[in-house]
C-alpha positions as CSV (number, residue, x, y, z in Angstrom):
1,M,-17.8,2.7,-58.2
2,P,-14.5,0.9,-57.8
3,A,-13.8,-0.7,-54.4
4,A,-11.7,1.5,-52.1
5,A,-8.1,0.5,-52.1
6,E,-6.8,-1.2,-49.0
7,P,-4.7,1.1,-46.9
8,A,-1.0,0.4,-47.3
9,Y,-0.5,0.7,-43.5
10,R,-2.7,-0.8,-40.8
11,A,-2.0,0.6,-37.3
12,E,-1.4,-2.1,-34.7
13,P,-2.8,-1.6,-31.2
14,P,-0.1,-0.5,-28.7
15,V,1.5,-3.4,-26.8
16,N,0.8,-3.3,-23.1
17,T,4.1,-3.9,-21.1
18,E,2.8,-2.9,-17.7
19,R,4.7,-4.9,-15.0
20,Y,3.3,-6.3,-11.7
21,A,5.0,-8.4,-9.1
22,K,3.5,-11.9,-9.0
23,I,1.3,-12.5,-5.9
24,E,0.1,-15.8,-4.5
25,A,-2.6,-15.3,-1.9
26,N,-1.7,-16.2,1.7
27,P,-2.8,-19.7,2.5
28,I,-4.9,-21.0,5.3
29,H,-2.8,-22.2,8.2
30,R,-3.7,-24.6,10.9
31,V,-2.8,-23.1,14.3
32,A,-1.7,-26.4,15.7
33,E,1.0,-26.5,13.1
34,Q,1.9,-22.8,12.6
35,P,0.5,-20.6,15.5
36,V,2.5,-17.4,14.7
37,S,1.9,-15.0,11.9
38,T,4.4,-12.1,11.3
39,F,4.3,-9.3,8.8
40,S,5.5,-5.7,8.2
41,I,2.8,-3.0,8.0
42,D,2.1,-1.3,4.7
43,V,0.6,2.2,4.1
44,D,0.8,2.1,0.3
45,T,-2.4,2.9,-1.6
46,G,-1.1,2.7,-5.2
47,S,-3.0,-0.5,-6.1
48,Y,-6.4,1.1,-5.4
49,A,-5.9,4.1,-7.6
50,N,-4.4,1.9,-10.4
51,V,-7.3,-0.6,-10.2
52,R,-9.7,2.4,-10.3
53,R,-8.0,3.7,-13.5
54,M,-8.5,0.3,-15.2
55,L,-12.1,-0.2,-14.2
56,A,-13.0,3.4,-15.3
57,A,-11.5,2.5,-18.7
58,G,-13.9,-0.5,-18.9
59,E,-11.2,-3.1,-18.2
60,L,-10.7,-5.6,-15.4
61,P,-7.3,-5.4,-13.8
62,P,-4.8,-8.2,-14.1
63,K,-4.8,-10.4,-10.9
64,D,-1.4,-9.3,-9.8
65,A,-2.3,-5.6,-9.9
66,V,-4.7,-6.2,-7.0
67,R,-2.9,-5.9,-3.7
68,V,-5.8,-6.3,-1.2
69,E,-4.1,-4.5,1.7
70,E,-3.6,-1.4,-0.4
71,L,-7.2,-1.4,-1.4
72,V,-8.2,-1.6,2.3
73,N,-5.7,1.0,3.4
74,Y,-6.9,3.6,0.9
75,F,-9.7,4.4,3.3
76,D,-9.9,6.1,6.7
77,Y,-11.7,4.0,9.3
78,G,-11.8,6.6,12.1
79,Y,-9.8,4.7,14.6
80,P,-9.3,6.4,18.0
81,R,-6.2,8.5,18.1
82,P,-3.3,8.1,20.6
83,D,-3.7,10.0,23.9
84,S,-0.2,11.6,23.6
85,K,2.8,11.6,21.3
86,D,4.7,9.4,23.8
87,T,3.4,6.4,21.9
88,P,3.1,7.4,18.2
89,F,0.0,5.3,17.5
90,K,-2.9,3.6,19.1
91,V,-4.0,0.0,18.4
92,S,-7.7,-0.9,18.0
93,T,-9.0,-4.4,17.5
94,E,-12.4,-5.9,16.6
95,L,-13.8,-9.5,16.2
96,A,-17.1,-10.3,14.5
97,P,-18.6,-13.0,12.2
98,A,-17.2,-12.8,8.7
99,P,-19.9,-11.4,6.4
100,W,-19.3,-14.0,3.6
101,N,-19.1,-17.0,6.0
102,A,-21.1,-17.2,9.2
103,K,-18.8,-20.0,10.5
104,H,-15.7,-17.8,10.3
105,V,-14.6,-14.8,12.5
106,L,-13.1,-11.7,11.0
107,M,-10.4,-10.1,13.1
108,Q,-9.6,-6.4,12.3
109,I,-6.4,-4.7,13.6
110,G,-6.3,-0.9,13.3
111,I,-3.2,1.2,13.9
112,Q,-3.8,5.0,14.1
113,G,-0.9,7.4,14.1
114,Y,-1.0,10.8,15.8
115,D,-1.6,13.7,13.5
116,V,0.4,16.9,13.0
117,D,-1.0,20.2,11.7
118,K,0.6,21.2,8.4
119,A,1.9,24.4,10.1
120,E,3.7,22.3,12.7
121,L,5.5,19.9,10.3
122,P,9.3,20.1,10.7
123,P,11.2,21.9,7.9
124,A,11.2,19.8,4.7
125,N,14.0,19.1,2.3
126,L,12.2,17.7,-0.8
127,V,13.8,16.6,-4.0
128,L,11.3,16.1,-6.8
129,L,12.8,13.4,-9.1
130,I,10.9,13.6,-12.4
131,D,10.9,11.2,-15.3
132,T,11.0,13.3,-18.5
133,S,11.8,10.5,-20.9
134,G,9.9,10.0,-24.2
135,S,7.5,7.5,-22.6
136,M,6.2,10.4,-20.4
137,D,4.9,12.3,-23.3
138,E,1.2,11.5,-22.7
139,P,-1.6,13.6,-21.1
140,D,-1.8,11.2,-18.1
141,K,1.9,11.4,-17.5
142,L,4.1,14.5,-17.6
143,P,1.3,17.1,-17.9
144,L,-0.6,15.4,-15.0
145,L,2.7,15.2,-13.0
146,K,3.3,18.9,-13.4
147,R,-0.2,19.7,-12.1
148,A,0.3,17.4,-9.2
149,F,3.6,18.9,-8.1
150,A,2.2,22.4,-8.7
151,Q,-0.4,21.6,-6.0
152,L,2.4,20.5,-3.7
153,A,4.3,23.7,-4.3
154,T,1.3,25.7,-2.8
155,Q,1.8,23.9,0.5
156,L,5.5,24.7,1.0
157,R,6.7,27.3,3.5
158,A,9.7,29.6,3.8
159,Q,11.6,27.1,6.0
160,D,11.1,24.3,3.4
161,R,13.6,23.5,0.6
162,V,12.6,22.0,-2.8
163,S,14.9,20.8,-5.6
164,I,14.0,19.4,-9.0
165,V,16.0,16.7,-10.7
166,A,14.9,15.5,-14.2
167,Y,16.1,12.5,-16.0
168,A,15.8,11.1,-19.5
169,G,18.9,9.8,-21.4
170,S,20.9,11.6,-18.7
171,A,20.0,13.3,-15.4
172,G,20.2,17.0,-14.6
173,L,19.5,19.5,-11.9
174,V,16.6,21.7,-13.0
175,L,16.1,23.6,-9.8
176,P,18.8,23.8,-7.0
177,P,17.6,23.8,-3.4
178,T,15.1,26.7,-3.3
179,A,13.0,28.1,-0.4
180,G,9.5,26.9,-0.4
181,D,8.0,30.4,-0.4
182,R,9.5,31.1,-3.8
183,G,6.6,29.6,-5.6
184,A,7.0,31.4,-8.9
185,E,10.5,30.0,-9.4
186,I,9.3,26.5,-8.5
187,L,6.3,26.6,-10.9
188,D,8.5,28.1,-13.7
189,A,11.0,25.2,-13.3
190,L,8.1,22.7,-13.5
191,E,6.6,24.3,-16.6
192,R,10.0,24.1,-18.5
193,L,10.0,20.3,-18.3
194,Q,9.5,18.5,-21.6
195,A,9.4,14.8,-22.4
196,G,11.9,13.2,-24.7
197,G,14.7,10.6,-24.9
198,S,15.4,7.3,-23.1
199,T,15.2,6.7,-19.3
200,N,18.2,6.7,-17.1
201,G,16.5,6.3,-13.8
202,G,19.5,5.0,-11.9
203,E,21.5,8.2,-12.7
204,G,18.5,10.3,-11.7
205,I,18.2,8.6,-8.3
206,Q,21.9,9.0,-7.6
207,L,21.7,12.8,-8.4
208,A,18.5,13.2,-6.4
209,Y,20.1,11.6,-3.3
210,A,23.3,13.8,-3.8
211,T,21.1,16.9,-4.0
212,A,19.1,15.8,-0.9
213,R,22.4,15.3,1.0
214,Q,23.6,18.8,0.0
215,A,20.4,20.4,1.5
216,F,20.0,17.9,4.4
217,I,18.0,19.4,7.3
218,E,19.0,17.8,10.7
219,G,15.8,16.9,12.5
220,G,13.7,17.8,9.5
221,I,11.9,15.9,6.7
222,N,14.4,14.7,4.1
223,R,12.7,12.9,1.2
224,V,13.0,12.2,-2.5
225,L,9.7,12.0,-4.4
226,L,10.2,9.9,-7.5
227,A,7.5,10.5,-10.2
228,T,7.6,8.1,-13.1
229,D,5.9,5.5,-15.2
230,G,8.7,3.2,-14.2
231,D,10.1,2.5,-17.6
232,F,13.9,2.6,-16.8
233,N,15.7,1.4,-19.9
234,V,19.3,2.7,-19.8
235,G,22.0,3.1,-17.2
236,V,21.3,1.3,-13.9
237,S,18.0,-0.3,-15.1
238,D,18.1,-3.7,-13.4
239,Q,15.6,-3.6,-10.5
240,S,17.8,-5.5,-8.1
241,A,20.6,-3.0,-8.7
242,L,18.2,-0.1,-8.1
243,E,17.0,-1.7,-4.9
244,T,20.5,-2.0,-3.7
245,L,21.2,1.6,-4.5
246,V,18.1,2.8,-2.6
247,A,18.8,0.4,0.4
248,D,22.3,1.9,0.7
249,Q,21.0,5.5,0.6
250,R,18.1,5.1,3.2
251,K,20.8,4.7,5.9
252,S,21.6,8.4,5.4
253,G,18.2,9.4,6.7
254,I,16.7,10.3,3.3
255,A,13.5,8.5,2.5
256,L,12.3,7.7,-1.0
257,S,8.6,7.7,-2.0
258,T,7.2,6.9,-5.4
259,L,4.4,8.3,-7.4
260,G,3.3,6.2,-10.4
261,F,1.8,7.7,-13.6
262,G,0.3,6.6,-16.9
263,T,-0.8,3.5,-18.7
264,G,0.6,1.0,-21.2
265,N,4.1,0.6,-19.8
266,Y,3.6,1.4,-16.1
267,N,6.2,-0.6,-14.0
268,D,4.2,-1.0,-10.8
269,A,6.5,-3.8,-9.5
270,M,9.5,-1.5,-9.5
271,A,7.7,1.6,-8.1
272,E,6.1,-0.2,-5.3
273,Q,9.3,-2.1,-4.3
274,L,11.6,0.9,-4.4
275,A,9.3,2.8,-2.0
276,D,9.2,-0.2,0.4
277,I,13.0,-0.4,0.4
278,G,13.4,3.4,0.6
279,N,11.4,3.8,3.8
280,G,8.7,5.6,1.9
281,N,5.2,5.1,0.5
282,H,3.9,4.4,-3.0
283,A,0.9,6.0,-4.6
284,Y,-0.5,6.0,-8.1
285,I,-1.8,9.3,-9.5
286,D,-4.6,8.8,-12.0
287,S,-6.1,12.3,-11.7
288,A,-5.7,15.8,-10.2
289,L,-8.1,14.8,-7.4
290,E,-5.8,11.9,-6.4
291,A,-2.8,14.2,-6.4
292,Q,-4.8,16.5,-4.1
293,K,-5.5,13.6,-1.8
294,V,-1.9,12.4,-1.6
295,L,0.0,15.7,-1.7
296,I,-2.4,18.1,0.1
297,E,-5.0,16.3,2.2
298,E,-2.5,13.7,3.4
299,L,0.6,15.8,3.2
300,G,1.7,15.0,6.8
301,S,1.4,11.2,6.4
302,T,3.0,11.4,2.9
303,L,6.1,13.3,4.2
304,M,6.6,12.9,7.9
305,T,7.4,9.5,9.5
306,I,6.4,9.1,13.1
307,A,7.2,5.4,13.6
308,G,9.6,3.2,11.6
309,D,10.2,-0.6,11.1
310,V,6.6,-1.4,12.3
311,K,6.0,-5.1,12.6
312,V,3.0,-7.1,13.6
313,Q,3.0,-10.5,15.1
314,V,-0.1,-12.5,16.1
315,E,0.2,-15.7,18.1
316,F,-3.0,-17.7,18.0
317,N,-4.2,-19.9,20.8
318,P,-4.7,-23.5,19.4
319,A,-7.2,-24.3,22.1
320,V,-9.5,-21.6,20.6
321,V,-8.5,-21.0,17.0
322,A,-8.3,-23.9,14.5
323,E,-7.2,-21.9,11.4
324,Y,-6.3,-18.4,10.2
325,R,-5.6,-16.6,7.0
326,L,-3.9,-13.2,6.7
327,I,-5.8,-11.2,4.1
328,G,-3.3,-9.4,1.8
329,Y,0.3,-8.3,2.8
330,E,1.7,-11.2,0.7
331,N,4.9,-9.3,-0.1
332,R,5.2,-8.1,3.5
333,V,5.3,-11.5,5.3
334,L,8.2,-11.9,7.6
335,K,9.9,-14.8,9.3
336,R,9.0,-15.4,12.9
337,E,12.5,-14.5,14.1
338,D,12.5,-11.3,12.1
339,F,10.0,-9.8,14.6
340,N,12.7,-9.4,17.3
341,N,15.5,-8.6,15.0
342,D,15.9,-4.8,14.8
343,R,18.1,-5.0,11.8
344,V,15.3,-6.3,9.6
345,D,13.6,-3.5,7.7
346,A,9.9,-3.0,7.9
347,G,7.2,-0.4,7.1
348,E,6.8,3.2,8.3
349,I,3.8,5.1,9.6
350,G,3.3,8.7,8.7
351,A,1.6,11.4,10.7
352,G,-2.1,10.8,10.8
353,H,-1.9,7.6,8.9
354,D,-4.0,4.6,9.8
355,V,-3.2,1.0,8.9
356,T,-5.6,-1.9,8.8
357,A,-5.0,-5.6,8.7
358,L,-7.6,-8.3,8.5
359,Y,-7.5,-12.0,9.5
360,E,-10.1,-14.6,8.7
361,L,-10.4,-17.3,11.5
362,A,-12.1,-20.6,12.0
363,L,-12.6,-21.3,15.7
364,V,-12.2,-24.8,17.2
365,G,-15.5,-26.7,16.9
366,S,-17.1,-24.1,14.6
367,G,-17.4,-26.5,11.6
368,G,-15.7,-23.9,9.4
369,E,-12.3,-25.6,9.1
370,S,-10.9,-26.0,5.6
371,V,-7.8,-28.0,6.2
372,D,-7.6,-31.6,7.4
373,P,-5.4,-32.1,10.5
374,L,-2.2,-34.0,10.1
375,R,-2.4,-37.7,10.7
376,Y,0.9,-37.7,12.5
377,G,1.2,-34.1,13.5
378,K,1.0,-32.3,16.8
379,D,-2.8,-32.0,16.8
380,A,-3.1,-35.7,16.2
381,Q,-0.9,-36.9,19.0
382,A,-2.9,-38.3,21.9
383,G,-2.0,-37.3,25.3
384,E,0.2,-34.4,24.2
385,A,0.3,-31.6,26.8
386,K,-1.6,-28.5,25.6
387,P,0.6,-25.4,24.8
388,A,1.1,-23.0,27.7
389,A,-1.1,-20.4,26.0
390,A,-4.0,-22.8,26.2
391,Q,-3.4,-24.0,29.8
392,G,-4.1,-20.8,31.8
393,K,-5.7,-18.6,29.3
394,P,-8.7,-20.4,27.8
395,D,-10.5,-17.1,26.9
396,E,-7.5,-15.7,25.0
397,L,-8.0,-16.1,21.3
398,A,-4.7,-14.6,20.3
399,L,-1.8,-12.3,21.5
400,L,-1.1,-9.3,19.3
401,R,2.4,-7.9,19.4
402,L,3.7,-4.8,17.7
403,R,7.2,-3.5,17.4
404,Y,8.2,-0.1,16.2
405,K,11.1,2.4,16.4
406,R,10.8,6.1,17.1
407,P,12.4,8.3,14.5
408,G,16.2,8.4,15.0
409,E,16.2,5.4,17.4
410,N,17.9,2.0,16.7
411,D,16.1,0.0,19.3
412,S,12.5,-1.1,18.9
413,R,9.7,-0.8,21.5
414,L,7.1,-3.5,22.1
415,I,3.3,-3.3,22.5
416,E,1.3,-6.4,23.5
417,T,-2.4,-6.8,23.5
418,P,-4.3,-10.0,24.3
419,M,-7.5,-10.6,22.2
420,L,-10.3,-12.4,24.1
421,R,-12.9,-14.8,22.8
422,R,-15.6,-12.9,24.7
423,G,-14.7,-9.9,22.6
424,I,-16.4,-11.4,19.5
425,A,-19.3,-9.2,18.7
426,T,-22.6,-10.5,17.3
427,E,-22.4,-8.0,14.3
428,P,-19.5,-6.2,12.7
429,S,-19.3,-2.4,13.2
430,E,-19.5,0.1,10.3
431,R,-15.8,0.3,10.0
432,M,-15.4,-3.5,9.9
433,R,-18.3,-3.9,7.3
434,F,-16.6,-1.4,5.0
435,A,-13.1,-2.9,5.4
436,A,-14.6,-6.4,4.7
437,A,-16.4,-5.1,1.6
438,V,-13.2,-3.7,0.2
439,A,-11.4,-7.0,1.0
440,G,-14.1,-9.0,-0.7
441,F,-13.9,-6.6,-3.7
442,G,-10.2,-7.4,-3.9
443,D,-10.7,-11.1,-3.6
444,L,-13.3,-11.2,-6.3
445,L,-11.0,-9.2,-8.7
446,R,-8.3,-11.8,-8.0
447,G,-10.7,-14.7,-8.8
448,G,-12.9,-15.1,-5.8
449,T,-11.0,-17.9,-4.0
450,Y,-12.1,-17.1,-0.5
451,V,-15.4,-15.1,-0.8
452,E,-18.3,-17.5,-0.8
453,Q,-20.2,-17.8,-4.1
454,N,-23.5,-16.9,-2.4
455,F,-22.0,-13.6,-1.2
456,G,-20.3,-12.4,-4.4
457,W,-20.6,-8.9,-5.9
458,D,-24.1,-8.4,-4.5
459,G,-22.8,-9.1,-1.0
460,V,-19.9,-6.7,-1.5
461,I,-22.1,-3.9,-2.8
462,G,-24.7,-4.4,-0.1
463,L,-22.1,-4.5,2.6
464,A,-20.4,-1.3,1.4
465,R,-23.7,0.5,1.0
466,S,-24.7,-0.3,4.6
467,A,-21.3,1.1,5.8
468,R,-21.1,4.2,3.7
469,G,-21.5,6.5,6.7
470,D,-21.3,10.3,6.3
471,D,-18.7,9.9,3.5
472,R,-17.6,13.6,3.6
473,N,-15.0,13.2,0.8
474,G,-17.1,10.8,-1.3
475,Y,-14.5,8.0,-1.4
476,R,-16.8,5.3,-0.2
477,G,-19.5,6.3,-2.7
478,E,-16.9,6.1,-5.5
479,F,-16.0,2.6,-4.2
480,L,-19.6,1.6,-4.6
481,Q,-19.6,2.7,-8.2
482,L,-16.3,0.8,-8.9
483,A,-17.8,-2.4,-7.4
484,Q,-20.9,-2.0,-9.6
485,T,-18.6,-1.5,-12.6
486,A,-16.5,-4.5,-11.8
487,R,-19.7,-6.7,-11.3
488,G,-20.9,-5.6,-14.8
489,L,-17.5,-6.2,-16.4
490,Q,-17.2,-9.7,-14.9
491,A,-20.8,-10.5,-15.9
492,K,-20.1,-9.6,-19.5
493,G,-16.8,-11.6,-19.4
494,G,-14.9,-8.3,-19.7
495,A,-11.3,-8.4,-20.9
496,T,-8.5,-8.1,-18.4
497,K,-6.2,-5.1,-18.9
498,G,-3.8,-6.0,-21.7
499,A,-1.1,-8.6,-21.5
500,A,0.6,-7.1,-18.5
501,V,3.8,-8.8,-17.4
502,A,4.0,-10.5,-14.0
503,E,7.4,-10.2,-12.3
504,E,8.6,-13.4,-10.6
């Protein structure tokens, strides 16, 4: 038989244009040279769900898609709750040997916000800003988005108001402000949405804010929920211009949260940054179950802010601590002077939210130091007087300071907590073991710079398994499966997700 003719057209694989902000891991600092570390808290979880999506597809994520603090903060660590609402959150700390390096100490800071029953949430004015451009015409985009917001609609009450703004080549009001108990109208408006055209996100954001201002509820929750794959390509599409637009609007008391969807052209860099600037939070929705977690199980923390502009500052005692490294929060690092400047924007905590931060420390004389002292620096000058922190407080390892604003207030409040050397436990607790496992998972996905080779994936998996606990919702068990998948992909030399673009 004659050979089959070559096809006239050979389909090319789709080009991956996903965008991630470039991340350089925080360096190790010598305390004698730089004793103070300052950063803004972050409650985003989008990176975890996005990494999960890629691993489930049999692909390793690009390095810059892995924001370690968002992986760690995906999980609930059961921190003690505040005794009253007078202080919106309670701070917990723990010190124990680092699981991957016995010469190092891991320091865990936990911030737990007070919770509010769904029935007690203030009235909400929500604007659902929905991307209906042609790029959203995929099963994991607009159809999943509709199902996600349909779940949210079931949680709304008569005192709530919901509007829908859709944008493609131009933006339009699909549903004017409507009472939350008119569920059939809300669901019908969602079902009518269809994907097509280019993406004028800037015009959509402007209309969404205008709609939110029209239905503004004094003393209530006023928030725009932007659901998109982030592929803005007409109108105000430059990210810096969009950031300026959102920064101007947040002063009106209307927050912006972002929900990312889809693959191939997902603009994570834009979605994450707009949420940060808009005093909101960023999540990635890869399934109906994740939509349920974000929009039902964590509805209060997603919508209601209980503390704003929350900043953390740790001053290490050079007589006790030789070196430190903040794990994650690279795009949240602040200048030292920003801590006391109430005009500097920082992160928000929602009702019931908990936030975790980890530092890896090398104590003086531990033999775990990684950086040589300066020949001519402060820690090499003979006869120099010890800092005040070291003179009268030899047992203090560090001083933890937190600043926050109550909703509606312009002046911040200060909490200070000394951390003592005698507080170092011989073994980490269950919550620290699991947080450390997730941090190690993130480091290995980013190249394994800080996790010791003899710990590796087996160490991460063993540590997570030992800290699984009762795992009522199954999230920790799912993490174990992801770690095992990642180990297998790296062992096989698995391909990284496409040729995703890193934003400078």
